[in-house]
C-alpha positions as CSV (number, residue, x, y, z in Angstrom):
1,M,-11.9,23.6,7.4
2,R,-12.7,25.5,4.1
3,F,-12.6,21.7,2.4
4,V,-14.4,20.4,5.3
5,A,-17.5,23.1,4.8
6,L,-17.4,22.7,1.1
7,L,-17.9,19.1,1.3
8,L,-20.7,19.2,4.0
9,A,-22.7,22.0,2.0
10,A,-22.2,19.2,-0.8
11,L,-23.8,16.5,0.9
12,A,-26.6,18.5,2.5
13,A,-27.8,19.9,-1.0
14,A,-27.8,15.9,-1.6
15,T,-29.6,15.0,0.9
16,Q,-31.9,17.6,0.9
17,A,-32.9,16.8,-2.9
18,G,-32.9,12.8,-1.0
19,E,-30.6,10.9,-3.6
20,P,-26.7,10.2,-3.0
21,P,-24.6,13.2,-4.2
22,S,-22.5,12.7,-7.4
23,L,-19.0,11.9,-7.7
24,E,-18.5,15.1,-9.4
25,S,-19.8,17.1,-6.4
26,L,-17.6,15.3,-4.2
27,A,-14.4,15.9,-6.1
28,A,-15.5,19.5,-6.5
29,P,-13.7,20.7,-3.4
30,L,-10.7,18.9,-3.6
31,L,-10.0,20.4,-7.1
32,R,-9.8,23.9,-5.9
33,A,-7.0,23.0,-2.6
34,Q,-3.8,24.6,-2.7
35,T,-2.2,21.7,-1.4
36,Y,-3.0,17.8,-1.1
37,C,-1.7,14.7,0.3
38,E,-2.8,11.4,0.2
39,S,-1.4,7.9,1.2
40,G,-2.7,4.5,0.6
41,K,-2.4,1.4,-1.4
42,F,-2.8,-0.3,-4.5
43,G,-2.4,-3.4,-6.8
44,A,-2.8,-5.1,-10.1
45,N,-2.8,-8.3,-11.6
46,T,-2.9,-9.6,-15.7
47,M,-4.2,-13.0,-14.9
48,P,-7.9,-13.3,-12.9
49,N,-6.7,-16.0,-10.7
50,E,-3.8,-14.2,-9.7
51,P,-3.8,-12.8,-6.1
52,L,-3.6,-9.0,-5.9
53,P,-0.6,-7.5,-4.9
54,E,-0.5,-4.8,-2.1
55,H,2.1,-1.8,-2.3
56,R,2.0,1.1,-0.2
57,Y,2.4,4.6,-1.9
58,R,2.3,8.7,-0.6
59,V,1.7,11.8,-2.7
60,C,1.8,15.2,-1.9
61,A,1.3,18.4,-4.4
62,H,1.5,22.1,-4.2
63,R,-0.4,24.3,-6.5
64,D,2.7,25.8,-7.3
65,G,3.6,22.7,-9.4
66,R,5.9,21.1,-6.8
67,F,5.4,17.2,-5.6
68,K,6.5,14.1,-4.5
69,Y,5.4,10.3,-4.9
70,V,6.8,7.5,-3.1
71,E,6.2,4.1,-3.6
72,S,7.0,1.3,-1.0
73,P,8.3,4.0,1.5
74,G,10.7,3.3,4.2
75,Q,11.6,-0.1,2.2
76,T,14.5,-1.3,0.2
77,S,12.4,-1.4,-3.0
78,Q,11.4,2.3,-2.4
79,I,11.1,4.8,-5.5
80,V,10.9,8.7,-5.3
81,M,9.8,10.9,-8.1
82,W,9.6,14.7,-7.4
83,S,9.6,18.0,-9.1
84,D,10.7,21.9,-8.0
85,G,8.6,23.0,-10.8
86,R,11.3,22.8,-13.1
87,T,13.0,19.6,-13.0
88,L,11.8,16.2,-12.6
89,H,14.0,13.7,-10.2
90,R,13.7,9.8,-9.9
91,Y,15.7,7.7,-7.3
92,V,15.4,4.2,-7.0
93,E,16.7,3.2,-3.5
94,Y,17.7,-0.7,-4.3
95,S,19.6,0.0,-7.6
96,R,20.8,3.8,-6.4
97,D,19.7,4.9,-9.7
98,Y,19.2,8.8,-10.0
99,Q,18.2,10.6,-12.9
100,Q,16.9,13.9,-13.7
101,R,15.0,15.7,-16.8
102,D,13.7,19.0,-17.9
103,L,10.0,19.0,-17.3
104,A,10.0,20.6,-20.8
105,A,12.3,17.8,-22.2
106,S,10.6,14.9,-24.8
107,G,10.5,11.6,-22.9
108,V,9.7,12.8,-19.4
109,D,6.6,11.2,-19.3
110,H,8.0,8.1,-19.4
111,F,9.1,8.6,-15.7
112,Y,6.2,10.4,-14.5
113,D,2.7,10.6,-16.0
114,K,1.9,14.7,-16.4
115,P,4.8,16.0,-14.3
116,Q,3.1,19.3,-15.6
117,Q,0.3,19.2,-13.8
118,A,-0.3,22.3,-11.8
119,V,-3.4,21.0,-9.9
120,P,-2.4,19.4,-6.8
121,V,-5.4,16.6,-6.3
122,L,-4.4,15.6,-9.9
123,H,-1.5,13.9,-8.5
124,S,-4.0,11.4,-6.8
125,R,-3.1,7.9,-7.6
126,L,-7.0,7.3,-7.0
127,F,-8.1,10.0,-9.6
128,R,-5.5,9.3,-12.0
129,M,-6.8,6.0,-12.4
130,A,-10.2,7.0,-12.6
131,T,-9.9,9.7,-15.0
132,R,-10.3,8.1,-18.9
133,S,-7.7,10.7,-20.4
134,G,-7.3,7.8,-23.5
135,A,-11.0,8.9,-24.2
136,G,-10.5,12.6,-23.9
137,L,-12.1,13.1,-20.5
138,D,-11.0,15.1,-17.5
139,L,-11.4,14.1,-13.9
140,A,-15.0,15.5,-13.9
141,G,-15.8,14.2,-17.0
142,S,-14.7,10.9,-15.8
143,L,-16.6,11.0,-12.9
144,R,-19.8,12.0,-14.9
145,G,-20.2,8.3,-16.0
146,Y,-20.5,6.7,-12.8
147,Q,-23.7,5.6,-11.4
148,V,-25.1,4.4,-8.1
149,N,-25.2,0.8,-7.7
150,P,-27.5,0.0,-4.8
151,E,-27.0,-3.4,-4.6
152,L,-23.4,-2.9,-3.4
153,S,-24.2,0.1,-1.1
154,D,-25.0,-0.1,2.5
155,A,-25.0,2.0,5.5
156,R,-21.2,2.3,5.7
157,Q,-20.3,3.1,1.9
158,T,-21.8,4.1,-1.4
159,V,-20.6,2.3,-4.4
160,Y,-20.4,4.0,-7.7
161,E,-20.3,2.0,-10.9
162,R,-19.5,2.6,-14.3
163,P,-19.4,-0.1,-17.1
164,E,-17.4,-0.4,-20.2
165,G,-18.9,-0.3,-23.6
166,D,-18.7,-4.3,-24.0
167,R,-20.2,-4.7,-20.8
168,R,-17.4,-7.1,-19.6
169,G,-15.6,-4.6,-17.6
170,S,-16.8,-2.0,-15.1
171,A,-15.0,0.4,-13.2
172,R,-16.4,0.9,-9.3
173,I,-15.5,3.9,-6.7
174,R,-16.3,3.5,-3.2
175,V,-17.5,6.3,-1.2
176,A,-17.6,6.6,2.9
177,A,-20.9,7.4,3.8
178,A,-19.9,9.0,7.2
179,D,-17.9,11.9,5.5
180,G,-18.5,11.6,2.0
181,A,-14.7,10.9,0.9
182,I,-13.9,9.0,-2.0
183,V,-11.5,6.2,-0.6
184,R,-11.2,3.3,-3.2
185,Y,-11.0,2.5,-6.7
186,E,-11.9,-0.8,-8.6
187,S,-11.5,-2.1,-11.8
188,L,-13.0,-5.4,-12.9
189,W,-13.3,-7.6,-15.6
190,D,-15.8,-10.6,-16.2
191,G,-16.7,-9.5,-12.7
192,A,-13.0,-10.4,-11.3
193,M,-11.0,-7.5,-9.7
194,R,-7.8,-6.5,-12.0
195,S,-6.6,-3.9,-9.9
196,Y,-7.3,-0.9,-7.5
197,V,-6.2,1.8,-5.4
198,E,-7.0,2.5,-1.7
199,I,-6.8,5.8,0.0
200,A,-5.9,5.3,3.6
201,K,-5.1,9.0,4.7
202,R,-5.7,12.3,2.8
203,E,-5.2,15.7,3.8
204,V,-6.4,18.8,1.9
205,D,-5.3,22.3,2.2
206,Q,-2.5,21.8,5.1
207,P,1.0,23.4,5.3
208,L,3.3,21.4,3.5
209,A,7.5,21.1,4.9
210,D,10.3,20.7,2.3
211,T,10.8,17.4,2.9
212,D,7.2,16.6,1.7
213,L,7.8,17.9,-1.6
214,S,11.4,17.1,-2.1
215,Y,13.8,14.1,-1.6
216,E,17.9,14.2,-0.1
217,V,19.6,11.8,-2.4
218,P,22.8,10.3,-1.0
219,P,25.8,12.0,-2.5
220,L,27.5,9.0,-3.2
221,A,24.4,7.9,-5.3
222,R,23.8,11.0,-6.7
223,Y,27.1,11.7,-7.9
224,S,28.0,8.0,-9.1
225,L,29.5,6.9,-12.2
226,R,26.1,5.6,-13.4
227,N,24.4,8.9,-12.4
228,D,26.5,11.6,-13.1
229,K,29.8,11.1,-14.9
230,P,31.5,14.6,-15.2
231,V,31.3,15.1,-11.6
232,F,32.1,11.5,-11.0
233,F,35.3,11.4,-13.3
234,G,36.4,15.2,-12.0
235,G,36.0,14.0,-8.6
236,L,38.2,11.2,-9.2
237,F,40.9,13.0,-11.0
238,V,40.7,15.5,-8.2
239,L,41.4,12.9,-5.6
240,T,44.1,11.4,-7.4
241,A,46.0,14.7,-7.3
242,L,45.4,15.3,-3.8
243,V,46.9,11.9,-3.2
244,G,49.6,12.3,-5.2
245,L,50.4,15.8,-3.8
246,A,50.9,14.0,-0.8
247,F,52.6,11.4,-1.6
248,W,55.4,13.5,-3.5
249,A,55.5,16.0,-1.0
250,W,56.3,13.0,1.6
251,R,59.1,11.9,-1.0
252,F,60.8,15.1,-0.8
253,A,60.8,15.9,2.4
254,R,62.4,12.4,3.6
255,A,64.6,12.4,0.6
256,E,68.3,13.0,1.3
257,H,68.3,15.1,-1.9
258,W,65.7,16.6,-3.8
259,Y,67.3,15.6,-6.9
260,D,66.8,11.5,-5.7
261,V,63.1,12.3,-6.2
262,V,63.7,14.0,-9.5
263,V,65.3,11.0,-10.7
264,L,62.5,8.7,-9.9
265,R,60.0,10.7,-11.4
266,R,62.0,10.9,-14.8
267,R,62.3,6.8,-14.3
268,L,58.4,6.6,-13.7
269,W,57.9,8.7,-16.9
270,R,59.8,6.5,-18.9
271,I,57.9,3.4,-17.7
272,F,54.8,5.3,-18.5
273,A,55.6,6.0,-21.9
274,W,56.5,2.6,-22.7
275,A,53.4,1.2,-21.3
276,F,51.2,3.6,-23.1
277,A,53.1,2.8,-26.5
278,S,52.7,-1.0,-25.4
279,V,49.0,-0.9,-24.8
280,A,48.3,1.4,-27.9
281,A,50.0,-1.1,-30.2
282,V,48.2,-4.0,-28.7
283,L,44.6,-2.1,-28.9
284,G,45.3,-1.2,-32.2
285,A,46.0,-4.7,-33.4
286,L,42.9,-5.9,-31.6
287,A,41.0,-3.2,-33.4
288,A,42.4,-4.6,-37.1
289,L,41.5,-7.8,-36.3
290,S,37.8,-7.5,-35.0
291,W,36.9,-4.2,-37.4
292,D,34.7,-6.6,-39.7
293,S,34.1,-9.2,-37.2
294,P,30.2,-10.3,-36.9
295,G,28.5,-10.3,-33.7
296,H,25.9,-8.4,-31.7
297,P,27.5,-6.4,-30.6
298,P,30.6,-6.3,-32.3
299,A,33.8,-7.3,-31.1
300,I,35.0,-3.9,-32.3
301,V,32.9,-2.3,-29.1
302,F,34.7,-4.4,-26.6
303,V,37.7,-2.9,-28.0
304,I,36.7,0.7,-28.0
305,A,35.4,-0.1,-24.2
306,L,39.3,-1.3,-23.2
307,A,40.5,1.6,-25.2
308,G,38.3,3.9,-23.0
309,L,39.1,2.2,-19.8
310,A,42.7,2.1,-20.7
311,A,42.5,6.3,-21.6
312,V,41.1,7.1,-18.1
313,G,43.9,4.8,-16.1
314,F,46.7,6.3,-18.2
315,A,45.1,9.7,-17.4
316,L,44.9,9.2,-13.9
317,I,48.4,7.9,-13.6
318,A,49.7,11.1,-15.5
319,C,47.7,13.1,-13.3
320,F,49.5,11.5,-10.2
321,L,52.8,12.5,-11.8
322,L,51.9,15.7,-12.8
323,S,51.2,16.6,-8.9
324,S,55.0,16.0,-8.3
325,Y,55.8,19.1,-9.8
326,L,53.6,21.1,-7.6
327,A,54.9,19.4,-4.5
328,Q,58.3,20.3,-6.1
329,M,57.2,24.0,-6.1
330,L,55.6,23.8,-2.6
331,R,59.2,22.7,-1.1
332,R,60.7,25.6,-2.6
333,R,63.0,23.9,-4.7
334,T,64.7,24.8,-8.2
335,P,63.0,23.5,-10.9
336,V,65.2,21.3,-12.6
337,Q,65.7,20.8,-16.7
338,E,64.0,17.3,-17.4
């Protein structure tokens, strides 16, 4: 209600002056908002004859630094970026790729431009497009350069335009005449539209739920091999230990004599040792043969990768075998010197 009152006051003052309100005055109440949400569509092309694509988006932000931006919401191509005020998170739905970066880390802007922005409305996709940050201007300074284009304006909307320095390009902002809402931004080059952002819905100073400002990544995606290697490998070894414990407990329970299981374990350890020595010898020979070999990447890189996989495999087998000792202890058998 406060936002509506401020906006109506700005419109009334402009009407009394006999001219449309400036974009700067229309945006001023939004800059004071505590929470802000908008949803709409956007598109851009690189060639003048290409049709403009249509991508949906939604963004919500709070003045405490939290925000969430969703591109292509509800689709398989959905991309979600959000921040709790300390960490920036990014999840790509179709590839199940999850990343997180500290807001103070270098390069965090590659994932989301200005993630530390505290003013909620400055997360608006439309206002980010309209802000000429490359020219050292903020939103208010950028909007100040627009003038009303009476030829394009009508009873439904007022069109503001700002020509580029070379006059070949220009930017337009469309404002709904009914309520003074800034609803569309357009970028043109040689008279052809090259990009746009259109707001379908805007919510200002409305209560926001946690789901509006955060996103729950599926556990299997968040802790996958690609997204969190330490947790993935830790879980893999824990699972191997549990499976091994169940297997060896079953063998001890079914054996006629517990010493039969110990004999089996000794045999498996010997096979393990021979296999480890054989694989190590083969990898050593491959490393010697490929040490100075050309190529991009060089062949030694593949040998190192094979060695890493072999190390993980042997470590899992060792974990499986070691779990037998715990199973033996749980059966309250006397340990045997092996």
